[in-house]
Each structure stands twice: as structure tokens, then as C-alpha cells.
N, C-alpha and C positions, 0 to 999 in steps of 0.2 A: 522782476527785480528780486534779488535775494535778501532774505531777512538778515538783520545784523543786530547783535546785542547792544551796541552803543546807540543806534538810532531807535531801537525798541525802547530803551530806557528814556530817551528824550521824549518820545511820544507819550509814554505812560506817565512820566513825571509831569509833563505839561498838562495832561488831563487831570492829574491829581491836584496840581497847584490851582487849576481853574475850578476845582471841585466838580469835575465832569466825568471822573473815572467811572463812578457808578452809573449804570444806565447807558453808557456809550456802546458797550459790546453786548451782543446776544450771549446767552449762557453758553452756547456751543463755541462761539468765537473766544470767549473769555477762558473757557477750559482749554481750548487749543493753544492760546497764548501762554497760559500757565505751563502746559505740557512742554511746549517748545522751549521755554526758559529752563525748566527743570532738566530737560534733555541736554542742555549746554554743559552740564557738569560731567567731567570724567573724574579727575581728582580736583583740580581747580575748575575754572569755567573757560569755555571757548566762546568766541563771538558769533561763529557760524558753524553749521554742520561740517564735519570732515576737516576742521582746522585744528591746530594745536591749542592747548590751553594757554592762557596768558593772564598774568597777574591782574591787569586792569579790569578784567571781566568779573573778578571777585566783587568789585563794586558795581559795574554796569548791570550785570545780570542779577547779582545779589540784591541791589536796591530795587530793581524791577520786581523781583519776587516779594520783597518786603511790602512794596506799594500794592501788590496784588493780594497780599494777605496769605501767602503760601510759602514763606521763607523756611518754615519748619519742614518742608519736604526735601531739603537738601542734606547732604552728608557734611555737616559742619566741620568735623575733624579732618576730612580730606581737603576741604577748601583751605582751612587754616594751615595745614601742613604744606600745601602747594605754595601758598604765599610766603610762608617763612623759609622755604627752601630757596626762594628767589632772592633772599637777602645776601648781600655781598659780605663775606667774612673779613675782607680787607678794608673796605671803605664804608660799609654800612649802605643803607639804601636798598631799594628793591628794583629788580630788573623784570623785564617782560617774561623771560624764561630763566630757568636754573642755569648757572654758569655763563651768563652774559653780563654785560656791564649795566649797572643800575642807572636809572635816570629819574628826573624829578616827577614826570608824569606817572610812571609806574610805582614810584615810591608813594606818592600822594594817594593814588587810587587803591594801591595795595593796603595802605594804612586805613583808608576809608572802608575797604572790604573787611578788614579785621575788626574795625569798630562795629560794623553791622553784626558781627559775630559776638560782640560783647567782650572783646579782648581787654583784659585788665590793663589799666594805665592809659587807655585811650578814651577820649571823650566820646559819648554817643553822637552819631551824626543823624541829621534829618535826611531820610533817603531820597526825597524829591529835590532838595537843594544842594546836597553834598557839602553842607557846612555843619559845624557842631550845633547841638541843641542849645548850648549856651549862647552861641552867636545868634541863633534864631530868636531866643528870648531877648537878647540885647536889641535886636532890630525892632521887635515888637514894642519894647520900652521906648525907643526913640520915636515911634509913631504916636505915642500918647503923651 
């Protein structure tokens, strides 16, 4: 089975949400996972080796790296540039690739990826839940 950035995020985020990320992987496996994620970056990120970069992986792989504590290993300016190049000058929104039609999925995940970068004007997101930290705080307040 081939590794994939989206399913890798789902696994790592699930472990983080269950507070089981620490101790699940051996040091060797954890370093291999980090290396695999970092290697997904060309300018933006791809989801699998030998595939083109895609706006959505700015979040999927970026959030995985945040959860693994190694987001500082990426070239942030390259990632930001790729996502912003995918913006439609006519309609707004973000597309999968430069010069293609924008869609809601890639717009949302691209903005989430920019938020991980600390883009001005965007609320910070929780990398495991992919909702704003403000929304997370609100949910915690509802529980109590």
C-alpha cells in the first residue's frame, strides 16, 4: 500500500486527539515519518512521491508536521508562494493547481495551510481538528 499525505494526516491527528501520539512510534519510525512528510515539499506539497504539488497538501502535510513538532523544517516561503499562486484572479478562491478552476475544498484547505504559516488576517487553526483555535475554545466553553 502506498503512503498518502491525507491518510497520514488522519492517522497522526487521530493519535494526537487520543493523546497517544507520544510513545506510539519507535524513534526510528517517527524519524522516518517526519522525513517522509518533509520530502513531500517541492514548492508546495504533494501527497505522494512522484506526484505534482497540490494546494490541499499545504494543510494535510503541513498539519501533520505541526503535530509531529517539526513544521520548522519546511521552506515556508515556498509553500506560501505555491498556495497564493493557486488563487484565481477572476473569481477568488484557490484551486488544486495554478491556472485551474478554484473549488471549495482547495480554498478551505489552502487557507488552513496559510493559517498554519501564520498568514496575517487568518485565525490560527488547531492542526488536529482543522478548525480555528477560537472555535476550539468555544467548544471547550460549551462543555463546562
